[in-house]
N, C-alpha and C positions, 0 to 999 in steps of 0.2 A: 102352549099352556105352561104357566110358571109352576114351579114345584109346590108353592103354597096353594094355588088354585087346584092343582092335581090332588093334593092331600085332602082338600075339602071334599072332593068327589070320591077319593079312594083312601081309606084309612090305612091301607098297607101299600107301600110303593114298591115297584118292581123295576129293576134296571133292564135295559134292552138285552144285555147278555144273559140275565136271569130268565127273562121271558123266552129267549131263543132256547135256552137249555130245558126249561120245563115243557115247552112245546115239543122239543125233540124227544124227551122222555115220555111224554104223553102219547106221541105217535108210535113209540115202540110198544105201548100197552095195547094198541089196537082198538081202543074204544074211546068214547067221549067222556072224559073224566075231568073233574075240577081238582084244584090243589087246596087241601085243607091245611091251614096254618093255625097253630095254637100254642098254649103253654101248659106245662104240668109241673107239679112239685118235684123237686129233685135236681140233680146236677151239682156241680161244685159251688155254685153261687146261690143256690136256693130254688131257682126255677129254670126249667130247660125248655128250649124251643122244640116244637114238634111240627112235622111237615110230612104229608103223605097225599097220594092221589086217592080219590074216592069217587064213586058214582054220583052224578048230579042228583039222583033221586033221593039222596040222603040229606040234601039241604033242607033245613027246617026254618020255621018262623023266628027262631032264636039266633039265626045266623045273619051276618052281614056278608053280602056278596059284592065283590069288586071285579068289574069287567075290564079286561085288557084285550081289545080287538077280538072278542069272542071267547077268549080264555078266561075262566072264572077262578078267582081266589076266594075262598070261603073261610070265615073266622067266626067262632061263636062270640057272643057279646061279652062274656066274662073274660075270655082271653084278650079281646080287643082293648079292654081297659089297660092292659099291660103292653099291648103291641101297637096302639094307635100312633101312626107316624113312622113305623118300622120301614126301613129300606132293605129289601132283599136283593142282594147282588150275587153274581157268579163270576168266578175266575177259573181259568183252566191252567193256572200256573202249576209247575211241577211241585213246588213246596208252598203250602198254604192255600192251595186251590180248593175249589168247591163252592158251596153256597155260603155266603157271609151275611150275617145279620147286623144291622146298625140300628140300635133301638134307642131313641131319645129319652125313653122312660127309665132306662137302666141306670142305677147309681153305681153298680159294679158289674163287671163281666169276668168270666174265667179266661184263662189263657187260650183255650181252644175256641172260644167264641160261641159255644153251643149252649151256654147257660148264663144267667144273669140274676141280679138281685135288684130290688126296688126299695 
């Protein structure tokens, strides 16, 4: 599947390394959880990314759900306006490692990569 085709099916893209990491973290929680991704006001560039596990029972009709081989990423539609096309990656590098957000909608990002502006 090409990235363009995948984007049409999934508004938020997840690299293989990020998928492995979130599945590993989910397994340590000991329950069936989804990953909620969104934005909120704040951060050095105006908006900051948020990401946390939550119970699948909290998925509402106002959410879009993207399935990755049984693992669900959930995003509310208001946040998706700012995140559509986001690539979530993960690196285990000693310096600069962790989750990384590549947002095609961002006109500016902060140095740490955890906030953005549009």
